[in-house]
C-alpha positions as CSV (number, residue, x, y, z in Angstrom):
1,M,-66.0,159.2,-101.4
2,E,-62.2,158.4,-101.2
3,P,-60.6,158.0,-98.8
4,T,-63.6,156.7,-96.9
5,Y,-64.6,154.3,-99.7
6,L,-62.5,153.4,-102.7
7,D,-63.6,153.4,-106.3
8,K,-65.6,150.3,-107.3
9,E,-66.0,149.3,-103.6
10,I,-69.4,147.8,-102.9
11,L,-71.5,149.7,-100.3
12,I,-74.4,148.3,-98.3
13,A,-77.2,150.8,-97.8
14,K,-80.4,150.7,-95.9
15,R,-83.4,151.7,-97.9
16,I,-85.1,154.6,-96.2
17,G,-88.7,155.7,-96.0
18,E,-90.5,159.0,-95.9
19,D,-89.8,159.3,-92.2
20,Y,-86.0,159.7,-92.8
21,R,-84.5,162.6,-90.8
22,P,-81.0,163.4,-92.1
23,K,-78.2,163.7,-89.6
24,R,-74.9,165.6,-90.2
25,Y,-72.2,163.2,-91.5
26,D,-74.7,160.6,-92.8
27,I,-73.6,158.9,-96.0
28,V,-76.5,158.7,-98.3
29,I,-77.2,157.3,-101.8
30,I,-78.8,159.7,-104.2
31,R,-79.3,160.1,-108.0
32,D,-76.7,162.3,-109.6
33,L,-77.9,165.5,-111.1
34,F,-78.2,164.0,-114.5
35,G,-80.3,161.0,-113.3
36,E,-77.8,158.6,-114.7
37,E,-76.5,156.8,-111.7
38,N,-76.7,156.5,-107.9
39,I,-73.9,158.2,-106.0
40,S,-72.8,158.3,-102.4
41,K,-72.3,161.6,-100.6
42,R,-71.9,162.8,-97.1
43,V,-74.6,165.1,-95.5
44,L,-73.0,168.2,-94.1
45,G,-75.8,170.8,-94.4
46,L,-79.2,170.2,-92.8
47,P,-82.6,171.8,-93.5
48,N,-82.9,175.5,-92.7
49,E,-79.2,176.1,-92.3
50,K,-76.9,178.6,-93.8
51,L,-73.8,176.9,-95.2
52,E,-70.8,178.9,-96.4
53,L,-67.7,177.7,-98.1
54,I,-64.8,180.0,-97.2
55,H,-61.3,179.2,-98.3
56,G,-61.9,175.5,-98.4
57,K,-63.6,175.3,-95.0
58,I,-67.3,174.8,-94.3
59,H,-69.2,177.1,-91.9
60,I,-72.7,176.3,-90.7
61,N,-74.8,179.2,-89.4
62,G,-71.6,181.3,-88.9
63,K,-69.6,178.6,-87.1
64,L,-66.7,176.6,-88.5
65,L,-67.8,173.0,-89.0
66,S,-65.8,170.3,-87.3
67,D,-65.0,168.4,-90.5
68,P,-62.8,165.3,-89.9
69,Y,-62.9,164.6,-93.7
70,Y,-61.3,167.9,-94.6
71,Q,-57.7,167.3,-95.9
72,S,-56.6,170.4,-97.9
73,E,-57.9,173.6,-99.3
74,W,-60.3,172.6,-102.1
75,F,-62.3,175.7,-102.6
76,H,-60.8,179.1,-102.9
77,E,-63.8,181.4,-103.2
78,K,-66.7,182.2,-100.9
79,K,-70.0,180.7,-101.6
80,T,-73.2,180.8,-99.5
81,Y,-76.1,178.3,-99.5
82,L,-79.4,178.8,-97.8
83,I,-80.7,175.2,-97.4
84,P,-84.5,174.9,-97.8
85,S,-86.6,173.0,-95.2
86,D,-87.0,170.0,-97.5
87,C,-83.3,169.8,-98.6
88,I,-79.8,168.8,-97.5
89,W,-76.4,169.9,-98.7
90,V,-74.0,167.0,-99.6
91,I,-70.4,166.5,-100.7
92,G,-68.1,163.6,-101.2
93,D,-65.1,163.0,-98.9
94,N,-62.6,163.7,-101.7
95,R,-63.4,167.4,-101.5
96,A,-61.0,168.4,-104.4
97,E,-62.8,166.3,-107.0
98,S,-66.3,165.9,-105.6
99,H,-69.6,167.3,-106.8
100,Y,-71.5,169.1,-104.0
101,G,-74.8,170.9,-103.6
102,I,-78.3,170.9,-102.4
103,Y,-80.6,167.9,-102.9
104,L,-84.2,167.3,-101.9
105,I,-84.5,164.9,-98.9
106,K,-87.0,162.9,-100.8
107,E,-84.3,162.1,-103.5
108,V,-82.3,160.2,-100.9
109,K,-82.6,156.5,-101.8
110,G,-80.6,154.9,-99.0
111,L,-78.4,155.3,-96.0
112,V,-74.9,153.7,-96.0
113,K,-74.3,151.6,-92.9
């Protein structure tokens, strides 16, 4: 999540319940895809949205996302995600070296405050 949070920095997160409704730009704690550790990621895609990566920029439902965390071109291809109603699309703020993708909302463990 650099530059927002530095490596080994301690984050305080609020445990969330089943009533959690994700908001764009939330920073959430989720399990990584391998189930080995908790990771922090920023929510950019919300349920039922179409998210496209086009030359390093993120488009939501055909409109360029105002992304204050974007620093340089990090993705050079075009990729499209249709986010299911029970999912979110997340990415770290260090776009060039971050894992990104779709996660179930129920996999969110906490909300960083």
